[in-house]
N, CA, C and O atoms as a GROMACS GRO file, in nm:
protein
  256
    1MET      N    1  -0.765  -5.798  -2.645
    1MET     CA    2  -0.631  -5.751  -2.710
    1MET      C    3  -0.537  -5.663  -2.604
    1MET      O    4  -0.419  -5.690  -2.584
    2PRO      N    5  -0.596  -5.574  -2.549
    2PRO     CA    6  -0.493  -5.484  -2.466
    2PRO      C    7  -0.446  -5.574  -2.351
    2PRO      O    8  -0.335  -5.560  -2.299
    3GLN      N    9  -0.528  -5.662  -2.315
    3GLN     CA   10  -0.486  -5.744  -2.196
    3GLN      C   11  -0.357  -5.826  -2.227
    3GLN      O   12  -0.270  -5.843  -2.142
    4LEU      N   13  -0.351  -5.879  -2.359
    4LEU     CA   14  -0.226  -5.949  -2.393
    4LEU      C   15  -0.119  -5.860  -2.413
    4LEU      O   16  -0.007  -5.903  -2.387
    5ILE      N   17  -0.131  -5.740  -2.455
    5ILE     CA   18  -0.012  -5.670  -2.466
    5ILE      C   19   0.014  -5.626  -2.330
    5ILE      O   20   0.135  -5.622  -2.308
    6PHE      N   21  -0.063  -5.589  -2.226
    6PHE     CA   22  -0.028  -5.564  -2.089
    6PHE      C   23   0.045  -5.679  -2.024
    6PHE      O   24   0.144  -5.666  -1.953
    7LEU      N   25  -0.020  -5.804  -2.059
    7LEU     CA   26   0.041  -5.921  -1.991
    7LEU      C   27   0.185  -5.926  -2.062
    7LEU      O   28   0.280  -5.927  -1.984
    8GLY      N   29   0.211  -5.928  -2.196
    8GLY     CA   30   0.335  -5.934  -2.248
    8GLY      C   31   0.428  -5.827  -2.189
    8GLY      O   32   0.540  -5.864  -2.154
    9LEU      N   33   0.393  -5.702  -2.174
    9LEU     CA   34   0.468  -5.608  -2.108
    9LEU      C   35   0.510  -5.640  -1.955
    9LEU      O   36   0.620  -5.606  -1.911
   10LEU      N   37   0.421  -5.703  -1.884
   10LEU     CA   38   0.447  -5.754  -1.753
   10LEU      C   39   0.536  -5.848  -1.750
   10LEU      O   40   0.618  -5.847  -1.659
   11VAL      N   41   0.539  -5.940  -1.837
   11VAL     CA   42   0.639  -6.061  -1.836
   11VAL      C   43   0.763  -6.010  -1.886
   11VAL      O   44   0.865  -6.059  -1.836
   12ALA      N   45   0.774  -5.937  -1.960
   12ALA     CA   46   0.898  -5.892  -2.013
   12ALA      C   47   0.977  -5.799  -1.905
   12ALA      O   48   1.098  -5.815  -1.890
   13GLY      N   49   0.902  -5.699  -1.828
   13GLY     CA   50   0.952  -5.644  -1.736
   13GLY      C   51   0.991  -5.732  -1.615
   13GLY      O   52   1.090  -5.702  -1.550
   14GLY      N   53   0.918  -5.836  -1.584
   14GLY     CA   54   0.958  -5.923  -1.484
   14GLY      C   55   1.090  -6.006  -1.521
   14GLY      O   56   1.173  -6.032  -1.434
   15TYR      N   57   1.104  -6.042  -1.647
   15TYR     CA   58   1.230  -6.092  -1.698
   15TYR      C   59   1.353  -6.004  -1.674
   15TYR      O   60   1.456  -6.043  -1.619
   16PHE      N   61   1.331  -5.884  -1.720
   16PHE     CA   62   1.457  -5.783  -1.717
   16PHE      C   63   1.474  -5.763  -1.572
   16PHE      O   64   1.591  -5.758  -1.533
   17ALA      N   65   1.382  -5.751  -1.486
   17ALA     CA   66   1.405  -5.734  -1.335
   17ALA      C   67   1.473  -5.853  -1.272
   17ALA      O   68   1.570  -5.835  -1.199
   18TRP      N   69   1.421  -5.987  -1.299
   18TRP     CA   70   1.497  -6.094  -1.262
   18TRP      C   71   1.650  -6.104  -1.296
   18TRP      O   72   1.735  -6.140  -1.214
   19LYS      N   73   1.674  -6.070  -1.414
   19LYS     CA   74   1.807  -6.059  -1.468
   19LYS      C   75   1.894  -5.960  -1.390
   19LYS      O   76   2.007  -5.989  -1.348
   20ALA      N   77   1.834  -5.842  -1.372
   20ALA     CA   78   1.907  -5.756  -1.289
   20ALA      C   79   1.925  -5.766  -1.149
   20ALA      O   80   2.018  -5.708  -1.092
   21ILE      N   81   1.827  -5.851  -1.080
   21ILE     CA   82   1.847  -5.923  -0.936
   21ILE      C   83   1.957  -6.002  -0.932
   21ILE      O   84   2.045  -5.996  -0.846
   22LYS      N   85   1.950  -6.098  -1.049
   22LYS     CA   86   2.057  -6.218  -1.031
   22LYS      C   87   2.215  -6.141  -1.060
   22LYS      O   88   2.321  -6.171  -1.006
   23ARG      N   89   2.194  -6.049  -1.147
   23ARG     CA   90   2.351  -5.979  -1.172
   23ARG      C   91   2.394  -5.920  -1.039
   23ARG      O   92   2.510  -5.939  -1.002
   24GLU      N   93   2.299  -5.842  -0.955
   24GLU     CA   94   2.337  -5.773  -0.851
   24GLU      C   95   2.381  -5.876  -0.749
   24GLU      O   96   2.487  -5.864  -0.687
   25MET      N   97   2.289  -5.987  -0.733
   25MET     CA   98   2.342  -6.089  -0.627
   25MET      C   99   2.464  -6.142  -0.678
   25MET      O  100   2.550  -6.150  -0.590
   26ALA      N  101   2.501  -6.179  -0.790
   26ALA     CA  102   2.633  -6.223  -0.838
   26ALA      C  103   2.744  -6.127  -0.787
   26ALA      O  104   2.845  -6.170  -0.732
   27ARG      N  105   2.719  -5.995  -0.808
   27ARG     CA  106   2.820  -5.892  -0.781
   27ARG      C  107   2.838  -5.894  -0.626
   27ARG      O  108   2.952  -5.878  -0.582
   28VAL      N  109   2.743  -5.910  -0.547
   28VAL     CA  110   2.745  -5.901  -0.390
   28VAL      C  111   2.819  -6.031  -0.360
   28VAL      O  112   2.914  -6.026  -0.282
   29ASP      N  113   2.784  -6.140  -0.414
   29ASP     CA  114   2.863  -6.258  -0.387
   29ASP      C  115   3.005  -6.264  -0.409
   29ASP      O  116   3.083  -6.326  -0.337
   30GLN      N  117   3.038  -6.197  -0.513
   30GLN     CA  118   3.187  -6.178  -0.567
   30GLN      C  119   3.246  -6.089  -0.452
   30GLN      O  120   3.361  -6.115  -0.419
   31GLU      N  121   3.193  -6.005  -0.399
   31GLU     CA  122   3.240  -5.905  -0.314
   31GLU      C  123   3.269  -5.965  -0.184
   31GLU      O  124   3.374  -5.942  -0.124
   32LEU      N  125   3.157  -6.057  -0.133
   32LEU     CA  126   3.178  -6.132  -0.016
   32LEU      C  127   3.299  -6.211  -0.037
   32LEU      O  128   3.388  -6.202   0.047
   33ASN      N  129   3.315  -6.290  -0.140
   33ASN     CA  130   3.417  -6.395  -0.154
   33ASN      C  131   3.547  -6.322  -0.142
   33ASN      O  132   3.638  -6.371  -0.074
   34GLU      N  133   3.560  -6.219  -0.197
   34GLU     CA  134   3.698  -6.144  -0.203
   34GLU      C  135   3.727  -6.076  -0.068
   34GLU      O  136   3.844  -6.055  -0.037
   35ALA      N  137   3.625  -6.042   0.015
   35ALA     CA  138   3.657  -6.007   0.137
   35ALA      C  139   3.695  -6.104   0.240
   35ALA      O  140   3.762  -6.076   0.339
   36LYS      N  141   3.649  -6.220   0.210
   36LYS     CA  142   3.683  -6.339   0.294
   36LYS      C  143   3.819  -6.386   0.276
   36LYS      O  144   3.887  -6.436   0.366
   37LYS      N  145   3.858  -6.366   0.148
   37LYS     CA  146   4.010  -6.395   0.119
   37LYS      C  147   4.116  -6.309   0.181
   37LYS      O  148   4.221  -6.361   0.219
   38THR      N  149   4.094  -6.175   0.193
   38THR     CA  150   4.173  -6.070   0.237
   38THR      C  151   4.161  -6.080   0.398
   38THR      O  152   4.051  -6.073   0.453
   39PRO      N  153   4.269  -6.094   0.462
   39PRO     CA  154   4.259  -6.064   0.613
   39PRO      C  155   4.230  -5.941   0.655
   39PRO      O  156   4.265  -5.839   0.596
   40SER      N  157   4.160  -5.947   0.766
   40SER     CA  158   4.133  -5.803   0.818
   40SER      C  159   4.220  -5.763   0.927
   40SER      O  160   4.262  -5.846   1.008
   41ASP      N  161   4.250  -5.634   0.933
   41ASP     CA  162   4.342  -5.582   1.015
   41ASP      C  163   4.318  -5.595   1.153
   41ASP      O  164   4.417  -5.589   1.227
   42LYS      N  165   4.194  -5.615   1.208
   42LYS     CA  166   4.152  -5.640   1.332
   42LYS      C  167   4.109  -5.773   1.360
   42LYS      O  168   4.050  -5.793   1.466
   43GLN      N  169   4.132  -5.874   1.274
   43GLN     CA  170   4.104  -5.999   1.289
   43GLN      C  171   4.188  -6.078   1.393
   43GLN      O  172   4.309  -6.093   1.374
   44GLY      N  173   4.130  -6.125   1.495
   44GLY     CA  174   4.202  -6.198   1.602
   44GLY      C  175   4.258  -6.096   1.719
   44GLY      O  176   4.338  -6.131   1.805
   45ALA      N  177   4.204  -5.971   1.709
   45ALA     CA  178   4.236  -5.856   1.795
   45ALA      C  179   4.193  -5.880   1.953
   45ALA      O  180   4.076  -5.913   1.974
   46THR      N  181   4.268  -5.866   2.047
   46THR     CA  182   4.214  -5.876   2.176
   46THR      C  183   4.115  -5.774   2.214
   46THR      O  184   4.132  -5.659   2.174
   47LEU      N  185   4.022  -5.800   2.282
   47LEU     CA  186   3.926  -5.698   2.311
   47LEU      C  187   3.957  -5.657   2.459
   47LEU      O  188   4.021  -5.731   2.534
   48GLU      N  189   3.908  -5.537   2.494
   48GLU     CA  190   3.922  -5.477   2.636
   48GLU      C  191   3.805  -5.410   2.652
   48GLU      O  192   3.746  -5.370   2.552
   49LEU      N  193   3.755  -5.387   2.774
   49LEU     CA  194   3.642  -5.317   2.826
   49LEU      C  195   3.684  -5.176   2.854
   49LEU      O  196   3.775  -5.145   2.930
   50ASP      N  197   3.603  -5.088   2.779
   50ASP     CA  198   3.637  -4.939   2.783
   50ASP      C  199   3.553  -4.913   2.914
   50ASP      O  200   3.432  -4.934   2.910
   51PRO      N  201   3.614  -4.866   3.037
   51PRO     CA  202   3.545  -4.820   3.154
   51PRO      C  203   3.467  -4.709   3.136
   51PRO      O  204   3.373  -4.696   3.214
   52GLU      N  205   3.486  -4.614   3.040
   52GLU     CA  206   3.379  -4.503   3.023
   52GLU      C  207   3.262  -4.521   2.955
   52GLU      O  208   3.165  -4.450   2.981
   53THR      N  209   3.258  -4.618   2.862
   53THR     CA  210   3.154  -4.635   2.775
   53THR      C  211   3.081  -4.780   2.815
   53THR      O  212   2.960  -4.796   2.794
   54GLY      N  213   3.160  -4.879   2.871
   54GLY     CA  214   3.118  -5.005   2.902
   54GLY      C  215   3.101  -5.094   2.766
   54GLY      O  216   3.026  -5.191   2.756
   55ARG      N  217   3.180  -5.046   2.673
   55ARG     CA  218   3.163  -5.131   2.554
   55ARG      C  219   3.312  -5.191   2.525
   55ARG      O  220   3.415  -5.130   2.557
   56TYR      N  221   3.310  -5.313   2.463
   56TYR     CA  222   3.440  -5.377   2.436
   56TYR      C  223   3.495  -5.336   2.310
   56TYR      O  224   3.425  -5.341   2.209
   57ARG      N  225   3.625  -5.291   2.306
   57ARG     CA  226   3.694  -5.231   2.183
   57ARG      C  227   3.825  -5.294   2.160
   57ARG      O  228   3.889  -5.329   2.259
   58PRO      N  229   3.882  -5.319   2.022
   58PRO     CA  230   4.002  -5.374   2.020
   58PRO      C  231   4.120  -5.303   2.088
   58PRO      O  232   4.144  -5.184   2.072
   59LYS      N  233   4.193  -5.387   2.165
   59LYS     CA  234   4.309  -5.332   2.241
   59LYS      C  235   4.413  -5.258   2.161
   59LYS      O  236   4.469  -5.305   2.062
   60GLN      N  237   4.433  -5.141   2.209
   60GLN     CA  238   4.536  -5.048   2.124
   60GLN      C  239   4.670  -5.110   2.165
   60GLN      O  240   4.691  -5.160   2.275
   61ASP      N  241   4.752  -5.103   2.074
   61ASP     CA  242   4.900  -5.124   2.094
   61ASP      C  243   4.953  -5.007   2.165
   61ASP      O  244   4.954  -4.899   2.106
   62GLU      N  245   4.996  -5.017   2.284
   62GLU     CA  246   5.076  -4.898   2.344
   62GLU      C  247   5.199  -4.878   2.308
   62GLU      O  248   5.276  -4.973   2.316
   63PRO      N  249   5.246  -4.752   2.262
   63PRO     CA  250   5.390  -4.730   2.221
   63PRO      C  251   5.474  -4.747   2.351
   63PRO      O  252   5.432  -4.714   2.462
   64ASP      N  253   5.595  -4.801   2.328
   64ASP     CA  254   5.688  -4.801   2.453
   64ASP      C  255   5.771  -4.677   2.476
   64ASP      O  256   5.847  -4.670   2.573
   0.00000   0.00000   0.00000
């Protein structure tokens, strides 16, 4: 009998864990879809090589 109680608790815990995981996956998916819809400030920016670090960075607009 204790095995059945343990098995029932295990199944119930798994069920609630699965629901929590699905809810979190839906939240993350919604955030990603919203992020895709909004344009990024640096989207399509021209990259230039930084001679000091050797890394590419977005080109800064130089004031006139």
